[in-house]
N, C-alpha and C positions, 0 to 999 in steps of 0.2 A: 467414604462406600467401597472402598477397593479394598480396605482390611474387615470391614463389614463383609462383603463377598467372600474374602480369601483372596485374592487376585493381587493381593499387591507384594512389592518388587522380596521383600524375603523370602515370604514363603513362594514364590517364582522360583526364585535364583536357587535356593534348594535342590528342585528342583532339574532342573539347566545353569547351572554354571557358565552359560557363554551367554547367555540371554540379556539383550540392550532392552531395558524397559526405558522408557518416556513417558512423563506426566506433566503437564502442563496447566496449576493452578493459579486463582486468583492473585496471591501474597504468597506462596510461597509453600513448601512442605510444614517450615515452622516457624516459633513466633506468635507473640499477639494479636494478628491477623491470621493464621491458619486456615480457623473454619469460616470466616467472614466471607459470604458469595461474590464470587468475582463478575464484571461487568464493565464492559470495553471504557465506555466515558468516567466510570469511577477511577480508573489507573489512569486514561489519561490527565483527569484531576488531581492525583496523587503522587504520580513522575513529575510533575511541573506541567506540563504542554500546554494545559488552558493557560494559564499564566502569561506566557510567553506570548499565548494567540491571538492575534484580532488587533485590531485598533486603539493605540495611546488614550488610556481611559475606560476604555471601553466595556471594563471588566469582561470575568473568563470568557472565554471562546473554543472549543471542540473542535475538531478536527473534521474534515466531511467525510472520513471514510474509517474503521474502525481500523486503526491505526498499532494500537496494544492488542489486539487479538491478533491480528495478522502479524508482527513481528515477536509476536512471544513462538507463535507456528515456526516464522523463519527460523530464530534461532535456535529451537526448539530442534525443528531438521537440523542444521546444521549441527548439535551436540550428538546426534542419531550416526552423521556420518564419521566425527570424528568417534566417538566410540567406536562404529566398527572399526575405522584403522588401526586402533587403538588394540585392537579384540587380536588382530593380526600378530602380533607381538608378543600382547601379555596368554591371551587361550581365554581371559577372561571377562564376562561381558559385563555391567555395571550400569546404574541409575541415571539416567538425564533426565535431569529438571531446568525448566523453566515457566517464568509466570509474566503472570499481564504487566506488575510492576515491577518487577524485574526488567524488565523492554522497553518499558516507556523511560525506567531515567537510563539506560546503556544509550537510546538513543537519543540524551538530549545534549551530549557530545561535548561538544564546545561551549554550549552553554550550562553545560555540567562544571566545566572547569574553568569559568568564568568565577564562580564560584568557591571552587575546592582550592582555587589556585591562586586566586587574587580579590577573593571578600567578596565579590561582586557581583549583586541581586540583579539579573536578568530582566528585563520590561519586558512591557508591548512595543514590537516597533512596525504595526501594520507591514503595511509590503515593503517595507526597507527592512535590506539588511542590515540584522542589529551592529558587526563594528568595520564593516565593506562599503564605504559609499566611494561612487555611486553606483545603488543595487538594486531593483524594485519597479513598481510600475511606475511607468508615463505615458499622461494620455498625447492621441494622432489624431488626428483631421475623421477619423473614424470608428474610434475605437480606444485600445488601449494595447501597452505591449512591454515585455519585459526587458530591460536590459540590464547587463552585469558588468558592470566598469569597475570593478575595484583594482585596487595598485596605481601607481605613477604612470607606467608604459601603458596599460589601458585607457587610464582617465585623457593621455594627450591625445590616446586615437580614438577618441570619442569626441574630444572636441574639436579633430580634426577633419572627419567627419560631420557633426554638425556645423564647422565653418562661424564654431566658437571659441576657434585658441588662443582669445584673450583670455578664457577662462581657465585655464591649464597655466600661465603667469599669472593670474590674481595671487595676491599673497595670502586670499581667507580660501585657499584649497591646496595652498602648496604640498600639505602632507596628504598624511590620513588623518592624520587627529586630526587635524583642523577643516577638514573634508566632513569629519563625523562629527565637531565641533556647529561647524554648518552645513548639514544636511538641507536643514529647510529652507536656507537658500539657494544654495546650488540645483535643488530641487525644483528649485523655481523656475531658475536659470534655464535649465535644459530643459522642462517641459514646456518654458513658451516658444523655442523652435520645434519641438515633436509636434505640436501640435498643428504644426502647417500645413503637414505631409501627412499618408496614408500611411495606417501599420505597413501593409504589406511594402509600399518605396523604403520605412526605413527601417525593416528588416532584412531587406538586400544589402541596401546601404553599407549600416551596418558591418554586418557578420560579411562584406566584404573590405572590409575597413580590419577586421579579425578583431572586431568588438562584440561581445557574444550577447546577442538580442534573438525575441522572438515571439507572436503570439501565443498569447491566450485564448484558449480555447472553450466551447461546450464541449459536453459532451459528444457531442452527433460530431462535431469536426475534429474534436482527437479523428475518429471511425474514416474520416473522409483525409484527412491529410496524408500526401502520401508516400512520406520514409515510414510512417505508419504501415501502408497499405506494402514496402518492400520490406519491411522485417516479421512480415506476417506472423504477426502474435496472435488473428483472430483467424482459427478455423469452421469453415460449415461442415457442419455435420448430416447427413443423408441416413436416414432410418428408414426399415421396417413399423411402420405400429405395431403393435400389440393386439391381438381382436381383443382383452380381456381387459389390458388397460384402456386403448382407445373406445372400450364400450363404458367402462364403468370411468374414470377414472380422464375427461379428454385432456389432452396438452395443451399448456399454454402455448397463444403462438409465442413467435421470436420477441413480439413487442411486449412478450408480460401478458396479451389482453386473454380469454378465455374465446379458447375461436370452435366454435360448434361446428364447423364442417371438416375439425381434424376430427370428431369423432367415427366418422367411416373412413378417412382418408390411409390411401393404404403406403405410403411415405409419407415425410415430412422433413423440412429443415432448420436448422438452427445454424444462428452463428455465436461462438462461444469463446471469451478471452482466453489464451492458450499460458505459457510458459514466457517466463522472461531470461532463463537462460537460454544460451544453445551450444550444443554438445558439437563436434565434427563429425564425429565417427558415429555417434549412437543423439536423432536429432527425435526432441518429442514429438509429440502426436496426441491429437486426440480422438480414441477408439467409438465413441460415444457419446448420446447427448445428455442432454438432462433427464435422470426417469421421471417418471409419471408416482406421484403417491402411488403408493405401494405395487408399484409395480415389478418391485424384484420378491416377490413378497413367497410366493411359491418355491422359485426356485432358493432362496436365504432358507424358507424351512422341510424344504427337503434335503437340501445337503447337511441339514445337522438334525437331520432322523425324521421328522413330520411326512407320516404316509399320506396319501390323496383325500382318502376320506376327512382325516383328521385335520387337515388344512382345509375341504369346503367346509365338515363342522365350524372353525373357525371364522371361518365367512357368514354363515348361516348366523354366528350367532352376532355378526357386527363385531369381534373382537381385535377381526383383521381386514 
């Protein structure tokens, strides 16, 4: 597409050698799959994620969000920043490339290293950590919690906090390799204890003992958590409604439902997720809400030279 339109990197960098040009593709800019359409779930499968996600023997399972799309974007943004810094030294721009497939492979982390270095093909481990035991999900009196107690020292703390010091001295669990080999037995012994008390009590007790532990939230519970509120990762945007867009393209209510009352409402509010990175001197901000369909059409078309009568004609003919 970019070559057909004449906006490829080679064409544009001839005009501006300092240009930083970024591309995200499904499978890369060359090679046998370069022309295949890219889609997040396809990359999850080809990058190995679906083979290690889910319960043992369950069959492949996709992640619950578009991790290939998201991580490719993050890697591409990192590449742009690196290129901008490098340009300060060289004076030259360059072509930054990322792909859904490359991002997925890079995100396989130690699971990729298990194959590349040790020749071991990772398999599904469900909620258990593939190699660090005991790390996983444990039932409580009123639900489930996560516990991460890898390494001998933290495992000893866990056993003490559970009142099960005998587990720490049991020969079957004496080393990391033995805990991995006897994972099901160890997890069962831990869960026999954790199911006797509510989740909140265990989370408080274990964290005080220096054992990482936390709740397993639904999405609504995530945003109700006091630490999440303290981080301020969401912001509420209040804005005046545009008369034309409010009349022709009613906004979605923050719940996602179409709300006819907003057709004529002078102002509206949306709570949106912000950035996961904080800068002390230049903090992030959300300055406008998500737009209604076509809300900015007039402004965009005006900016590229269309006059009001032409825009009105496009709208009358339902082109926009």
